[in-house]
N, C-alpha and C positions, 0 to 999 in steps of 0.2 A: 504494500500500500504506500503510495506516494503522499507525503505530507505537503500541504499547501504552503507555498512560500509567500509571506506578506510582501507588500511593497509594489512599486510600479511595474508595469509590463511594457515591453518594447513594442512600439507601434509604427516606427518609420526609420528607414535607413537611406541616407543619401550620400553621394560622393561628389567632390568638386575638384576638377583639375584646374589649378591656379598657378600663375606665373610666380617665380621663374621656372620651377620644375616639380611642384609639390602636388600631392593628392590628399585632400582633407576628407575625413569621414564624419558624418553627422548622424547621431542617433537621437531619437526622441521617444519619450515614454507617454503612456496614456494619461498621465497627470501633468504633462507639460515640461518635464525636466529634459534639458538638452545636453548631450555629451558629445565632445569633439575628440577626434583622434587623427593621426597622420599615417597614411599607408604608402607614402612615397616609395617607389622602387625606380631609381634613376634610369630613365630610358625605357621603362616598361610600365609606367604608371597607368596608362589606359587599359592595359591587360589586367592589372591589379583591380581596377575599378569594376571590371566584369566579374572578377572573382569575388569581390565584396558583394555584388548583386546576387550571385549564386549562393554565397554563404548566408546572406540575410534570410533566405528561406528557412534556415534552421533556427532562427532566433526571433523572428517576428511573432508577437503574441506571447512570448516566454517571459518569465520574471526577470527583470533587469539586473537584480542583485546577485544572481547565481553566477558570478564571474568565473570561478574555477570550473564549474560544470560546463559553461559555455565554451571555455577554452578547450576542454577535453573533446567536446562534440565537434567544434570547428576544426580542430587539428586532426581528429581521428574518425570523423563521421563519414569519410569517404575511403574507399578501398585504396585509392592512390592519394598519397599525402606527401607533405614536405616540399622543400624547394623554395626559392625566393618569392615566387608569385603568391603562393598560398600563405606562406609565412608572413608576408607583408600585409596581405588582406586581413589575416587574423590579428596582426599587430595593431592596425588602425581601429578595428572593431574593439579590441581589448582595451586600448587606451580610452576610447569613448565610454566603454562600460565602467571603467574605474572613475572617469570624470563624473558620470551619473551617480555612482555610489557615493563619491565624496560630496556631491551637491545634495544628495538625499540625506546624508547623515550630518551635513554641515561641517565637514572636516576636510583638510587636505589629504591627498592620497597617502603621503608618507605616514600620516597618523594611523591610517587603516593598515599599513604594512608593519606596524609595530612601534611607530613613533620615531622622532628624529634622533640621530646620533651625532649631529653637528649643526652648527648655526650658519655656516656659509660654505660654499663650494668654490674651489679654484677653477678657473676656466682658461682655455687657450684659443687662439685663432690661427687660421691658415694664412701663410704668406707666400707670395709668388716671387718670380724673378729668375731669369735664366743665367745671368752672370752674377759673380760675387758682389759687384757694386750694386746691382739691382736688388739682390737679396738683402744687403745691408740697409738700403734705403727703406725697403718694405718693413723690415724688422724695426727700424728706428721709428717709423710711423706707428707700428703696433705698440711699442713701448710708450710712446708719447700718449697713446690712447688708454694707457693704464694696464695693459696686459703684462703679466710676469712670465708668460710661457707662450711659445708659438710652435707651429708645426710647418715643415716645408718638405717638398718633394726632394728625394735624393737626386733625381735626374728627370729628364724628359725621355724620349725614346732612346733605348740603349741596345747595343748589339748583344746577341746571344752570349758571346764571350767578350766581355767588355775590354776595350783597348786600354792601354796605359793612359792615353789622353782622356778617355771617358772616366776612368777611375780617379785621375787627378782632378777632374772637374768637379766630381762629387765632393772630394775632400776640400777643395778650395771654397765651395759654396758653404759647407758646414763651418769651415774655419772663419769665414766672413761673418756668419751668424754669431759664433761665439765671441768674436771681437766686439760686436755691438752689444750683446746681451751681458757680457761680463760673467762673473761667477755666481751672481745672485738670481739669475733668471735661467730659464730652461728652453732648449730646442729639441723637439722630437723630429725624427727623420723618417719620412714615409717612402718605403721602397715601392709601394703601390702594386705589388705583385709583378713588377716589370722585369725584375732581375732573374736570370737563371740562378740556380743554387750555387754554381761555381763562381759567378760574379759577385753574388751577395756575400759569400764566405770570404772572398778575396778583399772586398772593400771594408767589411765590418771592422776588422782590426785596425785599419788605417784611420778610422773615425774615433777610436777610443781616446786619443789625447784630447779630443774636444768634448768628451763626456756628454754624448746625447742623452736626453731624458729616457728615450727608448727608440728602438728601430722597429718600424711598423710594417707589417705584411711583407716580410722578406721573401716569402714564397707565395705562389698563386694558391688559391683556396683548395684546388684539387690535389695539391702537392703537400698537404699538411703532414703527411707521413715523413717528410724530409726535414721538418722544422727542428727536430732535435739536433740536427747537425749545426744549425745556426746557433741554437742555445749553447752548445758545447764549444763553439768556435769563437765566442766573444764574451767579454765581461759586461758588455752593454745589455741592459734588459731588452728582451724581445717581446713585442706586442703583436697580437693578431685577433681577428674575429669579426670584422665588419661584413664578411661574406660567409659567416657560419650562422646557422639558424636555430640551433637548439642545444640543450645540454649534451645530447649524445655526440654532437659534432665538436663541442668544446672539451669533452673529456680527454680525448687523445692528445690534444695540444697542451692541456694542463699536465698530463702525464709526461709529456716531453720536456716540461720545465719552463714554458713561457711565463714571464713575470707579470704581464698585463693582458687582460682579455677585453675586447672591444666590441661587444654585441651592439647592434644598431636597434634601437627601440622601435623603429619602423619596419624592420626586417625580421628580427628574431622573436616573433611571437608576442611583442608588446611588453607591458609591465609585468604581467603574470610570469612569463618565461624568463625575462631578464633578471627579475628578483631572485629566481631560482638559480640562474647561471652565476649570479654574484655569490650566493651561498656555496655553490659548488667550488667556485674559484677560491673562496676563503679556506676551504679544507686543504688546498694546495699551497697556501701562503701567497696566492696571486692577487693582484689588484684589479679593480674594475675601472675602466675609462671608456664609457660608451661613445661609440662613433656617432657623430651628428653634424654633418655638413648640410643639414636640411632646415625645415621651417620651425615656426614657433611652437607648434604642438609637439613635434618630436622632441624639442629641447625641454619643454615643460615636463614631458613624460620622463625624460632622462633625469631631470632634477628630482622628481618625486622618488625615484628609485635610489638616487644618489644620497639623498638625505636620510634614507632608511637603511643603507648598506654600509656597514662598518669599514669594509675594505675598499670603498670608493677612493680613487686617487685624484682624478682631474676630469673635467668635462669639456669636450669640444663644443664650440658654438660658431655659427656661420655669419655673424654680422660682418658685412663688407666682403665676403668671399667672392671670388671672381665669377661664380655661377649666378650670383644675384644681380643680374643686369637690369631686369625688368621689374623686380620687386625685391624687397629685402625683409629682414627678420621681423621688423615691427609693423609692416604695412597692413596686416589684417587683425591688429589688436586694438581694443578700445582703450587699454591702459598699458603702456610699454614698461612701466616701472618694474614689474616682477622679473623681467628678462634683461634689465640694464645692469651691467657689471660695474662695480666700484673698486678701483685699485686691483683689478684682476680677479675679483671674487663676486659671486652672486649670493645674495642673502636668501635665507630660507623663506619660501613662499608661505603665506598664511591663509590665502583664499581657499575656498572649498574646491574639491576635485583636483584638476591639474593646476589650479592656481592662476589661470589667465582667463581673460574674457575675449572671445572672438567677435569680431565685427561681422555679423551674419550678412548684412547688406553688402558689405565690401567683398566678401567671399562670393556671393551670388553674382555680383557684377563682374568680377574677375573670371568666373567660370564661364561666362558667355563667350569670352575670348579663348580661354583655355590655354593649352600649350601642347607641344609635341617634342619636348626636349629629348635629344639623343646624345650619347657620348660620342667622342671622335673615333674614327677608325684609322689606325696607324699601320704602316707597312715599313719593313726594312728597306734599305736602298737596293737590295737584291730582289725585292718584290714580295717576299713572304709576309704574313701577318706579324705584327709586333704588338706586344701588350701595351695597353694604355694605362 
């Protein structure tokens, strides 16, 4: 016999493709509570929107507060499961369900996850620049803006077996970053899955004198079985996880010794799953640093998990990132204060749910235009595909 669950029931699910490259999910209950989430899957968000529509068949009319049960049904209710499209669709719905729950109970999500373990979270921003001087200028601007940590790409397109010149260019760019940052600020270096294992192992020791905060995604996601060789080959902490979608995928990289896991709240099953990934990482002495070059809802969801996870390290945020040409982090918010950092830190949000207020009208106007963002396609000089 099933016991009735009190509280509101889900009555409506909507998706909105909004610039620059985001997919927002809006849930509504029969008593008028609105919850928002972000299901952005860069380059495939329209496909995710279709998946959200299909998954909504499983939750319309159901009690809104059965979040864990919904997560189980949404992730396992089809014989074929997993992967970035379905995981992103579930993530957006899951964030919106937590937003509804927080608003129903009048509490921020981190309170529902066990309460806050800190009062503020350190954030970092992404900086560009192909040449050392350009990197230095971009980092100086970030520091002037209050950030105490930045992340940069190790390289652009790189040869399968990196040349001496390519390796030297990586080192020169990181050296330039360290010169600007000094010893009191941090630089993370993103390999972006572009390097072969041989090239990544070769360059990592060369970067050690500049003490990167971590080296991110040194191997492509399908080659996580090789990441233990990176861990053993350098003293610099290794980070990965933006293209991993659940605890089962994070377990082997944690067993391999990665120091930092980077699940994306819009890809890895939302708040429900990432909170569990954080707990799993804690048992390995690893830190949580959620991936988030995305929109305000993704960031707000990251923060809710971060304030409840003891092993949270630092939070990525996208303000001013090069992707945000048509819109930026604050454009769909009624109040930008909860996501504005002060001296490189974000204060703990106190509002109910995700702690931010979305401008519904602005989202609907933007969705009329929509977007069709795609990542670049790179090739080597000899014509074959190159990792972006």
